C-alpha positions as CSV (number, residue, x, y, z in Angstrom):
1,X,21.9,8.2,17.3
2,X,19.1,6.8,15.4
3,X,18.1,3.0,16.3
4,X,18.0,0.8,13.2
5,X,14.9,-1.4,13.3
6,X,15.8,-5.1,12.9
7,X,12.2,-6.6,11.6
8,X,12.1,-10.3,12.8
9,X,10.2,-13.1,11.1
10,X,7.2,-12.8,13.2
11,X,6.5,-9.7,11.7
12,X,4.5,-11.2,9.3
13,X,1.4,-11.1,11.4
14,X,1.5,-7.6,10.2
15,X,1.3,-8.5,6.6
16,X,-1.6,-9.8,4.1
17,X,-1.2,-11.2,0.7
18,X,-3.5,-9.1,-1.3
19,X,-2.2,-5.6,-0.1
20,X,1.3,-7.1,-0.8
21,X,0.9,-8.1,-4.5
22,X,-0.7,-4.6,-4.9
23,X,2.7,-3.5,-3.3
24,X,4.5,-5.4,-6.1
25,X,2.2,-3.9,-8.9
26,X,2.9,-0.4,-7.7
27,X,6.6,-1.2,-7.5
28,X,6.6,-2.2,-11.1
29,X,5.1,1.3,-12.1
30,X,8.2,2.8,-10.9
31,X,11.4,3.3,-12.9
32,X,13.1,-0.1,-13.6
33,X,15.4,-1.2,-11.2
34,X,19.3,-1.4,-11.5
35,X,20.5,-4.7,-10.0
36,X,24.0,-6.1,-9.1
37,X,25.0,-9.6,-7.8
38,X,28.1,-10.9,-6.2
39,X,29.4,-14.1,-5.1
40,X,32.3,-15.0,-2.8
41,X,33.3,-18.7,-2.2
42,X,35.0,-20.8,0.5
43,X,34.9,-24.5,-0.7
44,X,31.2,-25.6,-0.8
45,X,30.2,-22.4,1.5
46,X,28.8,-19.3,-0.4
47,X,28.1,-16.0,0.3
48,X,25.7,-14.2,-2.2
49,X,24.7,-10.5,-2.1
50,X,21.9,-9.3,-4.5
51,X,21.4,-5.4,-4.7
52,X,18.9,-3.5,-6.4
53,X,18.0,0.4,-6.7
54,X,15.0,1.7,-7.7
55,X,14.5,5.4,-8.0
56,X,11.7,6.4,-5.7
57,X,11.7,3.3,-3.5
58,X,15.3,3.0,-2.2
59,X,17.8,0.3,-2.2
60,X,18.2,-3.0,-0.7
61,X,20.9,-5.5,-0.3
62,X,20.0,-9.1,0.5
63,X,23.0,-11.1,1.6
64,X,22.7,-15.0,2.0
65,X,25.1,-17.4,3.4
66,X,24.8,-21.1,1.9
67,X,26.5,-23.5,4.1
68,X,25.6,-27.1,3.0
69,X,27.2,-28.5,6.2
70,X,24.9,-26.6,8.7
71,X,22.5,-29.6,8.1
72,X,24.8,-31.9,10.1
73,X,24.7,-29.7,12.9
74,X,21.2,-29.2,13.1
75,X,21.2,-25.6,11.9
76,X,19.6,-24.0,8.5
77,X,21.7,-24.3,5.3
78,X,20.5,-20.6,4.2
79,X,20.8,-17.5,6.4
80,X,21.1,-13.7,5.9
81,X,19.5,-10.7,6.1
82,X,18.2,-7.6,4.0
83,X,19.5,-4.2,4.6
84,X,17.2,-1.5,3.4
85,X,18.4,2.1,2.6
86,X,16.4,5.4,2.1
87,X,16.1,6.7,-1.4
88,X,16.4,10.3,-0.5
89,X,19.6,10.3,1.6
90,X,21.0,6.7,1.4
91,X,20.8,6.3,5.2
92,X,20.1,2.6,6.5
93,X,16.4,2.2,7.3
94,X,16.0,-1.2,8.8
95,X,17.6,-4.9,8.9
96,X,14.8,-7.3,7.7
97,X,15.1,-11.1,8.4
98,X,16.0,-12.9,5.2
99,X,13.5,-15.8,5.4
100,X,10.8,-13.3,6.0
101,X,11.5,-11.6,2.7
102,X,12.4,-14.6,0.7
103,X,9.0,-16.3,1.9
104,X,6.7,-13.6,0.7
105,X,8.7,-12.4,-2.4
106,X,8.7,-15.8,-3.5
107,X,5.1,-16.4,-3.2
108,X,3.8,-13.0,-3.7
109,X,5.5,-13.0,-7.0
110,X,3.4,-16.1,-8.5
111,X,0.2,-14.8,-6.6
112,X,0.7,-11.5,-8.6
113,X,0.2,-13.4,-11.6
114,X,-2.5,-16.0,-10.6
115,X,-4.6,-12.8,-9.6
116,X,-4.4,-11.8,-13.3
117,X,-4.3,-14.9,-15.3
118,X,-6.3,-17.6,-13.1
119,X,-9.8,-18.3,-13.2
120,X,-11.2,-16.1,-10.2
121,X,-13.4,-18.7,-9.4
122,X,-10.8,-21.4,-9.2
123,X,-11.7,-24.0,-6.3
124,X,-8.9,-26.6,-7.5
125,X,-5.3,-25.9,-6.7
126,X,-2.4,-28.6,-7.1
127,X,0.9,-27.8,-5.4
128,X,3.8,-29.8,-7.1
129,X,6.4,-30.3,-4.6
130,X,6.1,-30.4,-1.0
131,X,9.0,-27.9,0.6
132,X,8.6,-24.4,2.3
133,X,7.7,-22.8,-0.9
134,X,4.4,-25.1,-1.1
135,X,3.6,-23.8,2.3
136,X,3.7,-20.3,1.1
137,X,1.8,-20.9,-1.8
138,X,-0.9,-22.5,0.2
139,X,-1.1,-19.3,2.2
140,X,-1.0,-17.2,-0.6
141,X,-3.5,-18.8,-2.8
142,X,-5.9,-19.3,0.0
143,X,-6.0,-15.3,0.3
144,X,-7.4,-15.0,-2.9
145,X,-9.0,-18.0,-3.7
146,X,-10.6,-19.0,-0.3
147,X,-12.9,-21.7,-1.2
148,X,-10.1,-23.6,-3.1
149,X,-9.2,-27.2,-2.4
150,X,-5.7,-28.1,-2.3
151,X,-3.8,-31.2,-3.3
152,X,-0.3,-31.8,-3.2
153,X,2.3,-34.3,-5.1
154,X,5.7,-34.7,-4.2
155,X,8.2,-37.3,-5.4
156,X,8.5,-38.8,-1.9
157,X,5.2,-39.3,-0.1
158,X,6.9,-38.5,3.3
159,X,7.3,-35.0,2.2
160,X,3.8,-34.5,1.3
161,X,2.6,-36.4,4.3
162,X,4.7,-33.9,6.3
163,X,3.2,-30.9,4.8
164,X,-0.3,-32.3,4.9
165,X,0.5,-32.5,8.8
166,X,1.2,-28.9,8.9
167,X,-1.9,-28.1,6.7
168,X,-5.0,-30.3,7.6
169,X,-7.4,-30.5,4.7
170,X,-4.9,-30.8,1.8
171,X,-5.1,-34.0,0.1
172,X,-2.0,-36.3,-1.4
173,X,-2.0,-37.1,-4.8
174,X,-0.4,-40.2,-5.8
175,X,-0.6,-39.8,-9.6
176,X,1.1,-36.6,-11.2
177,X,-1.0,-36.6,-14.5
178,X,-4.3,-37.1,-12.9
179,X,-3.6,-34.4,-10.5
180,X,-2.5,-31.9,-13.2
181,X,-5.7,-33.0,-15.2
182,X,-7.9,-32.2,-12.2
183,X,-6.5,-28.8,-11.4
184,X,-7.6,-25.3,-12.3
185,X,-4.3,-23.9,-10.7
186,X,-1.0,-25.2,-10.5
187,X,2.0,-23.7,-8.2
188,X,5.2,-26.1,-9.1
189,X,8.0,-25.7,-6.8
190,X,10.6,-28.3,-7.3
191,X,14.1,-28.7,-7.8
192,X,13.6,-30.8,-11.2
193,X,16.2,-30.8,-13.8
194,X,14.1,-32.9,-16.5
195,X,10.3,-31.9,-17.1
196,X,7.8,-33.2,-14.6
197,X,4.5,-31.5,-15.9
198,X,3.7,-32.6,-19.7
199,X,1.8,-30.5,-22.1
200,X,-0.3,-33.4,-23.1
201,X,-1.9,-33.5,-19.4
202,X,-3.1,-29.7,-19.4
203,X,-6.7,-28.7,-19.7
204,X,-8.5,-25.7,-21.0
205,X,-8.5,-22.8,-18.7
206,X,-5.7,-23.9,-16.3
207,X,-2.9,-21.5,-15.4
208,X,0.4,-22.6,-14.1
209,X,2.9,-20.7,-11.7
210,X,6.4,-22.1,-12.3
211,X,8.7,-21.2,-9.2
212,X,11.3,-24.2,-8.8
213,X,13.5,-24.1,-11.6
214,X,16.2,-21.3,-11.1
215,X,19.3,-22.7,-13.0
216,X,20.1,-23.1,-16.7
217,X,20.0,-27.0,-16.3
218,X,16.5,-27.1,-14.4
219,X,13.1,-27.4,-16.0
220,X,9.4,-28.0,-14.6
221,X,7.3,-28.2,-17.8
222,X,8.0,-29.7,-21.2
223,X,8.4,-27.8,-24.7
224,X,4.7,-28.8,-25.4
225,X,3.4,-27.2,-22.3
226,X,4.9,-24.1,-23.1
227,X,3.9,-24.2,-26.8
228,X,0.1,-24.7,-25.7
229,X,0.0,-21.8,-23.3
230,X,0.0,-18.0,-23.3
231,X,3.3,-17.4,-21.8
232,X,4.5,-14.7,-19.3
233,X,7.5,-14.2,-17.0
234,X,7.8,-11.8,-14.1
235,X,11.0,-10.3,-15.4
236,X,12.5,-10.9,-18.9
237,X,16.2,-10.1,-17.3
238,X,16.1,-12.7,-14.8
239,X,14.5,-15.2,-16.9
240,X,15.7,-15.1,-20.6
241,X,19.1,-16.4,-20.8
242,X,19.5,-17.6,-17.3
243,X,16.8,-20.0,-16.3
244,X,16.3,-23.4,-18.3
245,X,12.6,-23.4,-18.4
246,X,13.0,-20.4,-20.7
247,X,16.7,-20.4,-22.2
248,X,16.7,-24.3,-23.3
249,X,13.6,-23.8,-25.5
250,X,14.3,-20.5,-27.0
251,X,17.9,-22.2,-28.0
252,X,16.4,-25.0,-29.4
253,X,13.8,-23.3,-31.2
254,X,10.7,-25.0,-29.7
255,X,9.4,-21.3,-28.8
256,X,10.5,-17.6,-29.9
257,X,10.8,-14.7,-28.2
258,X,7.8,-13.4,-29.2
259,X,6.0,-16.3,-27.7
260,X,6.8,-14.6,-24.3
261,X,4.0,-11.8,-24.0
262,X,5.2,-9.7,-21.0
263,X,6.9,-9.3,-17.8
264,X,5.5,-7.4,-14.7
265,X,6.7,-4.3,-16.1
266,X,3.7,-4.5,-18.7
267,X,1.3,-5.8,-16.1
268,X,-1.5,-4.4,-18.4
269,X,-1.1,-7.3,-20.5
270,X,-1.6,-9.9,-17.9
271,X,-5.2,-10.4,-18.8
272,X,-7.1,-13.7,-19.2
273,X,-8.5,-13.8,-22.9
274,X,-10.5,-17.0,-24.0
275,X,-12.1,-19.0,-20.9
276,X,-10.4,-22.2,-22.5
277,X,-6.7,-20.6,-22.9
278,X,-3.8,-22.0,-20.6
279,X,-1.6,-19.4,-19.0
280,X,1.9,-19.9,-17.7
281,X,4.0,-17.6,-15.6
282,X,7.5,-18.1,-14.9
283,X,8.7,-16.9,-11.6
284,X,12.5,-15.7,-11.8
285,X,13.0,-13.8,-8.7
286,X,15.5,-11.1,-8.3
287,X,16.7,-8.4,-6.1
288,X,14.4,-5.6,-7.4
289,X,11.6,-8.0,-5.6
290,X,13.3,-8.3,-2.5
291,X,13.7,-4.4,-2.4
292,X,9.7,-4.0,-3.1
293,X,9.0,-6.8,-0.5
294,X,11.4,-5.2,2.1
295,X,9.8,-1.6,1.7
296,X,6.1,-3.3,2.2
297,X,7.1,-4.9,5.1
298,X,9.0,-1.7,6.7
299,X,5.8,0.2,5.6
300,X,3.4,-2.2,7.6
301,X,5.9,-2.5,10.4
302,X,5.9,1.4,11.0
303,X,2.1,1.6,10.8
304,X,1.9,-0.9,13.6
305,X,4.3,0.8,15.8
């Protein structure tokens, strides 16, 4: 019987952000993924399974358990794993650590956009929000913008201080407006339900990666920000009609469908135009990205054996 590899979190030592985002780009050259999600509930506990099948890449099922009560026991609220299957015969190829896939998928998704839309010589990067995603963004951006100086803003200074303790050299911003005005790249990963970042603060040449909003009632930027920018999304299917950042202004008429230029299935359109333009890319995630990420991780793991 063939042993199925269990790829742990520490396999990330085999990964690098540039080759990973190249792999994401290549994944979008393949036929568009078929995707299916299921949710099961028991009180406040949830089992979420997200499945994707890409012809030529294989199949993946990412299962997540969300148990809010775990925090009272000192355990992670979210756990799970990704089962990866062969495209040729459907056999299981690996089980990959859930947190490893999620970390690299989330930050890599936005880094792919930043590599194409942000100024390549950017040196001032602002992280809005100080959670785990901010740490991942710091690592991802650092790989492509090696001379960048980072600043973090958080609603609570304690969370910003905790992040800076793990990332020496990162400065803390006390005023969000000033920090936004001074940044060249802004990566926002918050749980905001009302816009935090105002279009009136944005400056020519800036690029924004919007990561945090994932529900219909969540937004990180206001209508003016979207109207003033060339707007992109990672995937039309996971953003339009699903995420407040895009859904709400479309419904209100603040923007039209034509305002959204392209998603990753048309990466050739992800180009900077004028040096003075503002660009925004909304990260919507999706099981197809979990599949692309898991395949990349397995390929690197196999190469190292």
